[in-house]
N, C-alpha and C positions, 0 to 999 in steps of 0.2 A: 411531313413535320419539316424535314430538312428545307423545302421550299420555300415555306412562309418563313422560317428562321434565317435565310438568306437573303429574302427580298426585305424583310423588316429590318436586319441589319443594315443592309444598304441604304435603305429610306432613311432611317435614323442618322447616319452619317451625314447623308445630304442634308437634312433638317437640320442637324447641328452646326454644319459649315455656313449654310444660309444665317443662322442664327447668331453665329459667333462674329460674322464679318461687321455688326453692328459696332463692334469695338473701332473700328478706322473713324466710324462718324462723317462719313463721306454720303453724298446723296445716293450714290449707286448702293451703296451699304445700306441704306435704310430700305432703299426697295428691296434687296434681296431679303434682307431680316423679315419684310412684310410677306415673303413668300414661305418661308419656314413651315409653317405648319401645312401644306401642301403635300409632300413627299408622303407624310403620315396617313393624312385622308386618303390618299390617292391608293396606298397598300391596302388599306381599312376596308374601303369600299370594292376595289378591284380582286383580294385575294382574300382576306378575313380580317377580323378584329383583332385575331391573335397576332398576325403580323405588324398591324397598327400599335399594339402594345410592346411587342418588342422593337419596334423603331422609335416609341418614345422613351423607353428604358437604354435604348443604345446611345441615342442622341444625347442624352442627360448624364450617362456616364461618360461620354466621350468630352462633353464640354468640362464637367466636374475634373476630370483626370487631366486634359491639355491644358485648360486655363484656369478654371479655379472652381470650388466646389459650390458657392453661392450662384454662379452663373449657371450650372448645371441644374440645382435645384429650382432656380426661377424658371427655366426652361420647361421643366417637367411639370410645376405646377401653372405656368400662366398659357402655356400653348400646347405643349406634347398631350399631357392627358386629357385636356379638353378636346382635342383633334381625336383620339383614341375614342372617347366616349361617344363623339357626335358620329363616328364612323360606325359605331357599333349599335346605337339606336336606330340608326339609318337602314340597317339590314336586319332588323326584327323583323320577326313574321310569324304567322300560323296559319294553318289549315283552315280555310272556311268550311261552313255547313255544306257549299255546294263542292266542294275539292279544290277550290282555288286558293291561292295564298293570299293572306290579308296582310299589308305590309304596314308597318308603324306609321299612323297619321302623319302627315306634313304637319299640321297643327300643333300635335305635341310636341313633335321634333322642333319647331319653332320655339315654343316655350321652353323647352329644356336647353335650347341654344342660349336664351336669355339668362337662365336660371345659372348655366354653367360659366357664362360670362361674369355675372356677380360673383360668383363663388371664388372664381378665378383671381379676381381683382383683390379680394380680401386675402385670399391666400398668399398673394406676392406682396401685399402691403404687410402681412405678420411677419413674411419671411425678412423682407428689408428692415422692420422695426418691430419686434417683438413686444415692445413697450409701446402702449398707444400714444404717451404723451409725446414720445420721440416723434411718432410718424405725423402727429397733428402739427408739431412743431416745425417738422420739414415741410407738411405740405403748407403751412401759412407762409412760412419764409418763400416757397416757391410762389404762392399767389401774390404774395408782396412784391417780389420780382418782376411778376406780371404787369401788375398795377404799374409800378414805378415806370417800366420802360413805356409802357401806353401813354403816361402824363407826361413824361420828362420832355418831349418834344413841344408840347404845348406853349406857345408862347404867352406871357401874360402881359398885359398895358396897364403900367402904374395909372392911375387916376393924374390927369393935369390940372391941378388945384393951385391957386396960388398961395404961395408960403403964408404961415400965421405971422401977421404983423407984430402981435405982440409976444410971442415967442419963436422967433424964427429958428432955434435951435431946438425946439422939439421934434420928437422923433416921431416919422411919417410911417403908416402902415405899409408893410411890404406886400404888396399885393400879388408879385411873384412868387411869394412862398407858397407852395402846395398845401392844401387843408389835410393835416395829416390825421385828423379825427376821421375824415370822411375815406380817406385811403385804406385806414386799418377796417372801417365798418367794410368798405368792398371787399376788402383781402380776406375778413373773415366769411363774409358770405359767399366767394369763390371757394375756399377750403371746405365750406361746409357740401358744397354739391359738386366738387370735382370728382369725387368718387363715383357719382352718379353718371355724369359725364363720361369718365374714363369708361366705364362699362358699360355705357351706350355704344360707344365708338368700338369696343371690343365686341359686343353682340352683332352689331352690322359686320365686322369683319368676318366672324365666325360664319356668319349666315353667308357670305360671299365667298369664302373659303369651301364650303361645303357644298354651293352649287358648281363651284368652278372644278372641284374634285371629281363631282358626279359628272359631269359636261366629258370633261377629259376620260374617265373611265367607260362612260358610255361610248363615247368614239372608239374605243379601243374593242368594245365588244365584251366587256368582262363585269358590266353592271348587272348584278343578279336581278335587280327588282325593276320593273317597268318604270319608265318615267312619269313621274305624278303628274297632275294638274293643279299645278303651283297656284294660279288663280283661285281655286276653289280653298286653299288654305286658310283655316278658322282653328285658333285655340280654343280649347272647352272653357265652361264659364267658372271653372273652379280655378283659374288662372286669376281672375278677378278678385278672388279671396286672397289668393298669395300677394298681389299688388296691394290689398288694403292692409295685411300684415307687415309688409314691407314698409309701407308708409307710414304705420304706427311704430316701427322699430327705428325711424329716422330721429325719434324724440327721446331714445335711449342713449345714454352716454356709453364711450369705449367702441370697442370694434362690432359691437351689435348695432350701434347705430350705423357705423360705417356700412356694415352689411346690408341694412334697410335702405341706407340711399342707393348703395351700387345695384341692388336687384330693382330697386324702383326704377333707376335709370336704364337698364337694362331691358325691362318690360317695357318702358314707354318706346323703346328702340324696336322691340318685337311686336309692339300694337302698331307703330307706325308702318312696319313693312306689312303686316297685316292688313291695313287701311289700305296700300296700295294695292294689295292682291285683291281686295274686295272692288277697287275701283275698275281695275280690270275685268273682274268677274261679271259686276252689275252691268258693265258697257258693252258685253258680248252680243252681238246681234243687233247692235243699234244702228242707224245711219250716222255718219259721221263718226265713228269711233275714232279712227286715226286722228282726227283733229283732237278730238275731246283728250286722247292721251297724251298727244303733243302738247296740248297746253297745260294740263297737269306737270309734265315734265318741265316745261320753260317756267312754271310758277315756282317748281322748288329751285330752280336753279337761279331765278333772279332773286328771289327771297333769300337765299342761302340759308335755308334752315328754318328761316320763321314757318311757314307750310307745314313743316314736321310737327309742329304740335296739334294744327287740324287734322293731319293724317293719323296721328296718335289718338286723338278723340274719336275721329272715326272707326278707328279698328276696335276701340272700347266698346264703341254702341254696335259694333257688327257683333262682336261675342255676346254682349249682353242680351240684344233683341234676335238676333238668329235671323234676320230677314233676307236672308241669300234667295236668288229666285232659284225656283225648282228645275231639278235635272233635265225636265222634258221641254223648256223654253228652248225656241231655236236658236242657234248658235252657240248653246252651252252642250258639252258632251256629256 
């Protein structure tokens, strides 16, 4: 008990320090902030989920006492508890009928990662603004600022027309004035989908954190479960039902609607990751596999995320149809 308490307290303080440097608002501070959940996941996977829980609570208390209570609560809800929960799920297992250990499937773990990201975003939103109208106003102001920054550099060329001889003093339309109505519409649309985009990014980060922490722990020889076959990852079909419910929730007002948008956005990231895994899986044993994979990643890089939509649809179809190649196909373990 003393061992996991000590390692948990140490990891929690390191995680809190990495998170707290964000207040300096420098490029290095942002990079260190992005690494904040790793210590919690590492002790959770290498020692036990109890050590991860100690780390989450310790880091949150340290930030609350040293900096401010809001920062500690935000750290707990947004990063610390999600990291502990994912470490707990990753090491769930039960003895199988043949005596071997059956570990928690990676497909379900991926689904939980998306759900955790969606819930974490809503939690931090409620903490920051318990009143939904306040949250919506802040979000809309932020999107208005983004739209303004994007459009203020656009040079407008006024029409070169001859002055009206009948009324030379008549006011002429100012073509350089931005269309405020259009900007408001764009701002409203961005504010509507912003929770989904934020949860989408957090889901990708949580998947990366879990993978990186597991790699680090595996290299140390402390990872209890064998390394899974990641390309065979496939979420269960019931996740499609959760996605449908989330999409229906998007039409409801208040924070339930925000939850629907956030969960739908996070699940789209999870399905895109599954689509990527399915592509790896289906290409195993095929000639020119490296060229196919290189082409896929090149398209992802060049299109700057547009191909993300295609991967998401591919992942949804992969779950709905379950047409993976059987395990006895050459090239697949």
